[in-house]
LUMNU-392596 format. One record per residue (C-alpha): residue number from 1; x, y, z. Coordinates in nm, 2 decimals, decimal comma, padded with zeros to 4 digits. Layout:
<nubas>
sero / x / y / z
NUM / X / Y / Z
...
</nubas>
This chain:
<nubas>
sero / x / y / z
1 / -00,48 / 01,16 / 00,45
2 / -00,32 / 01,10 / 00,10
3 / -00,38 / 00,76 / -00,06
4 / -00,09 / 00,70 / -00,30
5 / -00,03 / 00,33 / -00,38
6 / 00,32 / 00,23 / -00,48
7 / 00,45 / -00,10 / -00,63
8 / 00,66 / -00,29 / -00,38
9 / 01,00 / -00,34 / -00,53
10 / 01,10 / -00,70 / -00,57
11 / 00,74 / -00,83 / -00,52
12 / 00,61 / -00,82 / -00,88
13 / 00,55 / -01,20 / -00,91
14 / 00,60 / -01,26 / -01,27
15 / 00,39 / -01,56 / -01,42
16 / 00,13 / -01,51 / -01,13
17 / -00,04 / -01,20 / -01,27
18 / -00,03 / -01,00 / -00,96
19 / 00,16 / -00,70 / -00,82
20 / 00,19 / -00,59 / -00,45
21 / 00,10 / -00,23 / -00,38
22 / 00,18 / -00,04 / -00,06
23 / 00,01 / 00,24 / 00,10
24 / 00,08 / 00,51 / 00,36
25 / 00,13 / 00,35 / 00,70
26 / 00,30 / 00,03 / 00,57
27 / 00,63 / -00,05 / 00,73
28 / 00,80 / -00,01 / 00,39
29 / 00,65 / 00,34 / 00,37
30 / 00,76 / 00,48 / 00,70
31 / 00,52 / 00,30 / 00,94
32 / 00,62 / 00,11 / 01,25
33 / 00,79 / -00,22 / 01,21
34 / 00,55 / -00,50 / 01,13
35 / 00,28 / -00,25 / 01,02
36 / 00,11 / -00,38 / 00,70
37 / -00,11 / -00,17 / 00,47
38 / -00,09 / -00,32 / 00,12
39 / -00,29 / -00,49 / -00,15
40 / -00,23 / -00,78 / -00,39
41 / -00,38 / -00,67 / -00,73
42 / -00,43 / -00,93 / -01,01
43 / -00,43 / -00,79 / -01,37
44 / -00,62 / -00,93 / -01,67
45 / -00,58 / -00,89 / -02,03
46 / -00,49 / -00,54 / -02,13
47 / -00,36 / -00,45 / -01,79
48 / -00,70 / -00,39 / -01,62
49 / -00,72 / -00,48 / -01,25
50 / -00,95 / -00,78 / -01,21
51 / -00,92 / -00,86 / -00,83
52 / -00,78 / -00,69 / -00,52
53 / -00,69 / -00,85 / -00,19
54 / -00,63 / -00,59 / 00,10
55 / -00,40 / -00,67 / 00,38
56 / -00,40 / -00,43 / 00,68
57 / -00,32 / -00,51 / 01,05
58 / -00,45 / -00,18 / 01,18
59 / -00,75 / 00,05 / 01,18
60 / -00,68 / 00,34 / 00,94
61 / -00,95 / 00,56 / 01,11
62 / -00,85 / 00,50 / 01,48
63 / -00,49 / 00,37 / 01,47
64 / -00,32 / 00,63 / 01,25
65 / 00,03 / 00,70 / 01,36
66 / 00,10 / 01,08 / 01,44
67 / 00,33 / 01,14 / 01,14
68 / 00,06 / 01,05 / 00,89
69 / -00,10 / 01,40 / 00,93
70 / 00,23 / 01,60 / 00,93
71 / 00,20 / 01,93 / 00,77
72 / 00,31 / 01,94 / 00,40
73 / 00,61 / 02,15 / 00,30
74 / 00,53 / 02,49 / 00,18
75 / 00,66 / 02,58 / -00,17
</nubas>
């Protein structure tokens, strides 16, 4: 399984210091509707992450959807 966080467009809350990142399996990244696999990351001075809050409503080890392990395209 590949872990590749991406910023959720429209959810960078300016003035609060945090950004929402989504991961594979989240509904915005091809998961089933209502599926949450994301984090809220707070950034400190210089852009370093200082705190992370994970949000997930499924077990990534036992409840992975079948398409999560689809074979990669050959080059």
